[in-house]
Structure formats: C-alpha cells, structure tokens
N, C-alpha and C positions, 0 to 999 in steps of 0.2 A: 513547923518544918524546921528539922535540925539544920542550924548554919547554912550559909551559902554555897550552893552546888556550883563545884568546877565547870559542869555542863550548863551554865547559866546563860540565857540570851535575853536581850532587851528588845522589845518592839514596842512602838507607838500604839499601833492597834493590833489586837489579836481576836479572831472570830474562829469558833469552835465548830465544826460541823460541815460536810462537803455536799450538802443537798441544796435545794434551790434557794432557800433563804439565806444560807451560810455564804453561797458562791455569790450571791447577788450583792450582799453586804460587802464582802471582802473585794470585789471588784468596783464597787462604788467607791469604797474607801481609797483604794488604789489609785483610782481615776481621781479623785478630788484633793488627794495628798500625795503628788507623784514623787516628793522630796522624802516622804517619811516610809519606813519598812512596815508591811502589813503581813502577819503571819495567819495561815489560815491552816488551822490544825483538823485532821481527818481520819478516822479509823479506817476508811475504805480506801483501796489504792485508785479509784477513780472517782471523778466528781462529776455532779450533775449541772449541766450550764442550758440556760434558756436559750433557744435558737428560732427562727423563723417567727419573731415577735410581730404580730399584727394588732394594731389598735382598731377594735371593730367598733367601738364608740366611745363616749367620754369616760366611762367608768371599765368597759368590757375589754379585756385582753384576750388573743388567742395565741398559743405558742406552742412549740414541741420541747420536749425536754431530752437531751442527749447524754450521755454518759460519756465522758472524755477523761485521757489522761492528764493528770494535773500539769503537765509540761505545757498543755496548750494554754492555760491561765499565766503560766510564768512567761511564756513567750509574748503574751499580750501587755502584760504588766511587769517589767522589769523590777518594780519595788514588791512585788507580791510573792511570798515564798510560801508554798505548800509543805506542811510537815506532815508525814505519815505516822500518827501516833495516836493511840487511844489517850484520854485524860483519866489520871488516876484520883486527883484531889485539886481543889481549888482553895487559895487561902486568900479570900477576899480582901481582908484587912492589909496583908501585905502586899495586894496586887501581883500574885505569882499564882500560876499554874504548874503542877506537875505532872509529866506524862507517864504512862506505864514504862517506859524505857529509861527512866530516873532523869529527865532533862526538866529544868526549871525554865519556864518563860515568864518573865517580868513584863506587865504591860501597864500602859496609862488609861486605855479604854478596852473593855473585852465585851464582845457580843456571843451570847451563848444561841447556837442554833441546831442544837442537837436533835431536833425533830421527837418522833414519837415511834412507839413499836406497839405490834399488835397485842390487844388483851385478850391472850389464850384463854379459852374456856377451862383448859385442863394442860398439865404438863404431861404429855403422853406422847411416845413416838410415831402414832397413827394421827396426832392431831396436829396440823400445821396452820401458821399464818402467812400471809403473803404480804410483805411491806418493803421488802429491797430487792435488788437484783439476785442476790444469792439465795433467798426463799422463793423467789419466782422461779428460779432454775431447779430447785429441790423439789418445788411442785410439778414441774415439767417431767422431771425424772419419774415421779411417782406416777403421773397422770398416764404415760405412755404405755405402763403395764395394767393399769386399771379397768376395771369393767364398770363400777358403780362408785361414786363419791358422794359425801353429804355436804352440803356447804350451809353454815350456819350465820346466819346475818342478813343485814337488810340494806346494806350502805353502797357506796361506789363499788368497792372491790368485788363485792357479792354479784351485784348487777352486771358487772363486766364479765366475771367468769361464767355466771349460767348462761350468757348469751354467747360467749366464745368458744367454750369447750364444746368439743365433738368427738364421737368415737366413744362416750362414757355416759352412762345412765347418771343423771343428777338428781339427787334428792335435796330440796331447797327447803330449809326450816326457818321461817320468819315467826317472830313472836308478834308481828302487826296482822290487821285484816286484809292488808294489800301490799304488794311489792313496792321497793323504793320508796319507802315511808320517810327516809331522812330528805329525799328530794320531791316527792311527788304527794299528790293528794289520789283518792281511790278512783277519781276519774280518769287521771294520767295513767295510773296504773293499768285501768281496763284497756286504755287506748293502747298500752305498749304489751299486754300479755300476749296478743297473737302473734307477735314477732317470735317467741319462743316456739311456737309450733310450725312455722313455716321454714323452709330451707332458705339458708341465708344468702344473701347475694354474693356472687363471686367478688374477690378484692380484685379491682381493677388494675392497680399495679402493685407489684410488690415493694414491701418497704426497702428503700435504698439506704437505709440509714446506717452508717458505719458502726460496727460492733467491735468494742475491745475486751479482750478477755486477758485476764492478769492471773500468773500462776499462784494458786494459794499459799504457796510456801513463801512468798514474798510479803505476806500480808503482816503488819506489826504485831507486835507481842499482843496476845488477847488482852482485853480489858472489859470495863463493864459497859462501854459503848462500842463493843466490837462487831458493829454490824454497819452494813450500807445505809445510805439515805433512801429516803421514801421514794416509790417508784413513780415515773411522770404519767401525763395524761394518757398516753397509748402504749404502757407498758407491754401490753399483749401483743403489739406488733412485731413481727420478725421471730418470733419464737413459738413452735408448734405446740397448739394445745389440742392434742388429740390422743385419745385414750385407745383401748386396746380393740375394741368393738368396731363392726362395720357401719352400724346405725350412724346418722349424722347427728340430730338433735334430739335429745330425750330428756327433758325437764319435767319433774313432777313437784309440784309447791304443797308443803304443808305449813298451813296457816296458823296464826296463834298458838304458837307452841315453842318450846325451847328444849334444849337436852337436859334430860333428868340425870342420866347416869351413862358412861362410857365403859362398855365391858370388853377385855381381851376375849379372843376366841376360847382359850381354855377355860376362863372363870365363866363364860357364857354357856359353854356346852355343858357344865355343871350345875347351872343355875335354875330355878323353877320355870323362868321364861322360855326355857329351850326345852323342847319335849322331841321323842324321836320321830314323832310323824309331823315336826314343823316342816314349813315350806320355807324357813327363813333363808336357807342355804348354810353354806360354809364359808365365812369370812374372816379376814385378819382381825377386824374390829366391829363391836355392834353398838349402834346409839339407841338408848330408850329415850323417847321423845315424852314431854309432859303431857300429851294428848293420848298417852297409853300406847301409841304405836312403837314398834321395834324395827330398826333397819340393820342388816349387815352390809358391810361396805369395805373398800379397800382402804380409804382413809378418809378423813373428816378436814374440811377447811374452816377453821374458825375465824370468820371476818366479821367481829362484833365489837369493832371501834379500836382505839389505841389509846396508848397511856404514854404522857411525856416523859421524855428521857433526861430526868434531874438528878438521878442518883450522884455521879462523882462530884455534884457541886453542893449538895446540901450539907454533908459532913464537916461540922465545925463552923458553919455560916448560917446567917439568920434570914434567909430568904423567906419572904412571904409566899405562900402558896395558895392559889385560888382552889375552889370545891372539885376542879378536876384534876387537881394536883399539878397543874402548869405553873410556871414561875410567874407570878402576877406583875404586869407591868403597867406602868402609867401611860399618859398620853404621849410622851416622848420614848417610849419603849425602854424606858429604866426600870430596873428590878429594885427591890429594896436595899441592895447592898451599893454603896457608892462606885461609880464607873463601870457597873456591870449592867449592859443592856441584854435583852433577849428578843428573838424574833422566830417566827413560824410557829410549827406544832409544838414546841417545847413550853411555849408562853402562853398566857391567858391575859385578854384584854381586861385590865382594871379601871378603865376609864368609864364615865358614864355614856354608852354609845350613842350615836345617832337613832332616832326612831326608825330609820331604815335599814340599819346595819346590824349584823350579828356576827360573832366570829364562828366559823366552820373549818375544821381542819383540811384544808383544800390547797393544793399546789399553786392556785391564784394567789390565796392570800399569803401564802409562804413567800412568794416574789414580791408582793406589795410590803410587807413587814419587812423583809431584808433591807429592799431599798430604802424605805422610810427610816429604819434604825440607822443605816450609813448617813442619812441626811441630818438625823438627829444628833448623832455623834459630831457629826462635823461642825452642825450647829454651836453645840455645845464648847467644842474646842474653841473655835472661832469667835466665842461669846456672842452669837448672833440670835435673834428670835426665831422661833419655827412655829408654824400653826401646823395643827392635826391635818394630815394628808386628805386630798380631796377624796381619794379612794375609800377612805372610810365613812364618808356621807351615804353611801347607798351600796347594800350589799349587792354584788354581780358575780355571775359565773358562768362561763360558757363551757360546754363537754359534749360527749357524743355518749349515748346509751342507746343499745339495740339499733345500731347505726342510723340513729335520728339524731340531728343536731338539737342540743338542749340548752335553752337559756334560761336562767332563773335571776330574777331582779327583786331586789328590796323583802318585804315580808311574804315572800313568794307562797308560804304555806299557811298565812295569815298567824304568824308565830307571836304570841303576847297579846293578840287583839281581842281574846275572849269572844264574846258573841257580838261585838260591835264592828261587823263588818258584813259585806257581802260580795258574793263571787259571780262574774260573768264567765260563761265557758262557750267556746266555740270548737266543734270537733268534727273533723272530716276522716272518716275511717281510713287508716293505711296512710294519711296524708300528712294531717296537723293536729295538734291538739294546744288551743290558745286558752290560758285561764288567766283570769284579772281579779285581783283583789282590792276592793274599794272599802274606804272608810270615811264615813261622812261625806260621801260623794267625791272623795279624792283618791286617785289611784295610789296604792301602797306597796303593791307587788304584784308579780305576774311569772308565769311559767309558761314558756314557748318551746313547743316540741315540733320539730320538722322544719323547713326552710320557709319560715313566714316572713323574714325581713321586717319585722315589727320591733325589733329590739332597741332601736335608735329612738323611735317615736315613744314607745312606752317609757324608756329611761327617762326622757325628757319630760313626759306628763307625770312620773313620779317625783323628778326632781323639782318640776314647777309648781307640782301641789296644786294644779289648776281643778276648778269645781266643775265636774262632769255630771252632775246630777241631771241637767236637762237632757242629756244623750240617751241615758237608759241603755237599753238592750242594741240601740244603733251602735254603739260603741265598737260592737264586734260583727257587724254587718258585713258580710264579705263582699257585697257590693258596692261598698263606699270605700274609697281609697282613702284610708285613715292618715296615711302620711301625708297627703296633700291638704288634708282637712285641717291639721295641726300644723303646717309647715310656718 
C-alpha cells in the first residue's frame, strides 16, 4: 500500500460485515470494551440485528432477525462506529484495511464476518439466487408477473420458497431421492410432502415488524462485497410471494436430476429440442434437466448452496482456506494471519469438532460464532485463557418448515456414522415426526418435527450419553411421558 493515507483512521477493533455474525461480534466487543472504539464496516445500508432471543434449552436458541438502520447500534453503543463502505483490500501484515472509497482503517484486531453468496448455476438474467434483502426484493418483482418458475436446490431457501409461493406453478428439481436432504431423511420428507398439496393455514397475525427502506442512490461505491448480508430465519414474512395466477399452491417435484442446460427463448426455438407441435409453450427461458425433461418458465431460482465471501481479503495475504473455500479458523476463531479472526458463513471450523457437532451455514451458528469470536478477541487482548464455547459441544438448530416447528440435534442425519447406528421413528400423520439416532445404545442425534416438546429431554440424553439399550422401542412410546421418565 502506497504511503500512509491522509484518510487514515485507527480503531482497536474492526469488524467487517453487517450480518448476524458481524453485528453480534461488534456489539459484544463494544460492550466488553466501552472505552475503546469499535468499527463495523458494512457495504449494505441496513444491518441485521437479533431480536426476541429466547433460550429454548441449554444449546437451542430461538430468535428473530430484524433489519435496522445502523444508527440503532450507534445509539446503543456510543463507542461503536458503523462505516458504510465495501472493503477493497486487506494488508494483513500492516494491519490495514482499505475501503472502496479510498479510506484506510488501521486495527489491532480484525474480525471478518462477510458471510457467503449464492452459488449460482450460471450467470444469466433469468437465473437468480436469493441470499439478501435486495435479491429477495428482485425475486418478488419477478414473481408477481410470473406463471411458472423452476427452483433448483434442496436446502433451506428452496424448502421455504416452494411452500410459501402462491399463484405460480413451481417446478422443483432436486438431485436427491427426497426433499430437504440437507435437513431430513426420506421418512421426514414423506411426512412433509402432503403439506405441499393442501391449502396453507391462514396467517393468524400480520407481521408487524418494522421495515426500513433505503434509497439505492445512497449505497456506498460498489465493491467486491457490494451486497447485503444473509436473510434471517423468517425473511419471507411481510413480503408478498404471489405470482400472476389464480391458483394457490401448485408444486411439482422432479427427483434425482439437475439442470443440464439453460436456453434463451430465441436459442431454444431454433434448437432440435423444440418442434412446431411442441406443447412446451413460449417462455422467456427453458431448462433442460438431466432426466431428459425440458420445462419453459419465467425464471429459475438457483438455491444450490453458498460460496464464502473471501475475495477482498485474499490478495497479497496468506490465508489458509478450507476445502469449501472458507477462511480456516482454529478453536479460538483465529485465521492463519495474525490478529485476523473470522466468524459466520465466511469461515470454516478448522479444529477437531466434538463428535456431536458439525458446521452448517445457518443463522443460529452465525450468531454463536460472532459472539464467541468477540469473547476470544477479548480473552487474547486481556491475556486470559478461554475454552471452546459450549455451543460447539452439540449441533442444535430450531426453525420452521412447511409451518411445522423443526428441531435438529447432534448427528440428526447420522452424519459420519456409517452403518454403526440405528434409528427409532415415531410418526403421527399431520401432527409430528420424531426420529432418534442411536449409536451403541446411546442417543447421538434427533429430528423433531411438530410441537413435540421433546427437545430439552433429548438434548440432555445426547449430552449425557446415557446407555438407552434397555429401553428399545419404548423410548418413543407415546403413552410414556419420557420427560418425567428421565427427569
């Protein structure tokens, strides 16, 4: 970096990213070090804040995510300064960040929380990813005029979309044998599928959440990270997800296939795939699937995972990257560059994980990592010892799919267990689906769909590693109050 810039500012702590992990980290640092200035750099004009936090059990947390103007944070923490600018480059050896508008920020400790972006199938005006508020609004604009859309992918965004969208035919192409493969087994998928075919229940109360809009003209100068942070758990609340048709719910699933090619209308009409007597209709874009089928549609949603946003930090630095291209962090959230930490979707856990924990790029983990990264930074500054946070002992996630409460615990899909496990399942159609994963007689994972009220009991059984061999099928007997049994 040439010479010292006149526009140079010194902060003890700098956090990059206005998403859940970045805001959580910056708030925690500002709280712990009230006499030190903390800078939060964000390319987006609004920041994501956690509200209505509720501790459901030892490891399970439920919360809402709200978009708020940065002034809300600055009012709460007088020592926290939010700077709206995208990062151009990091000079880790010099401890200096340069932003797109030419300012230099010197730091003592830096935490990178820049999240991840959608892994788009193909760059095409008719293919969009949904990751942040802007992309969700673009999707809404396209949807209101649409009669048919294709959704590719089988994770959280895809599950929410196919259930929430009305007035538009949805062709859902998944590479797996069952829906929701990221979160469920085939049994849970079978339990949920009927929800796609019935009328959705009326929403009891309109979402009263405050919504802020920002004139796009005030956005900072575009940079390599010029997009908003990840959507929260209930991103579809408060926006109309209705297409141009009268029908309410119309979802068709194509299993075990992916997109082979995307054709524009012009190219497709001239291709051998299209014949004059074809009943494919006239559409803006056509998707050719690997199972041989072709569908025309108004647009395609690519919900096929995410890529960590690391670009502006890699140039000229020696960051160690994980296989998924995230910044590899140790058990204290440190990257391979001195005094640079990372948290949330941009990072990959590089420590030997607990047998009951795995990293998934979810908003619950983004909050946990942001909070823990701030505690690690504080411990290192104060030269105090710190142990790996308890939240990394057991994977736990609570969400809603298809209007059911969903709780995932431990190795909920028997991840990494090979054949060395057994499953116990209890299913009441339309009411609940309970699956327990046992390994050598001990509970190592669970999926709870519906209002089962079993999460705390199962969490304790997983953490305690009690031998349950003698209980057999009785463990899920609905006539036994298991909570009292193991109290």
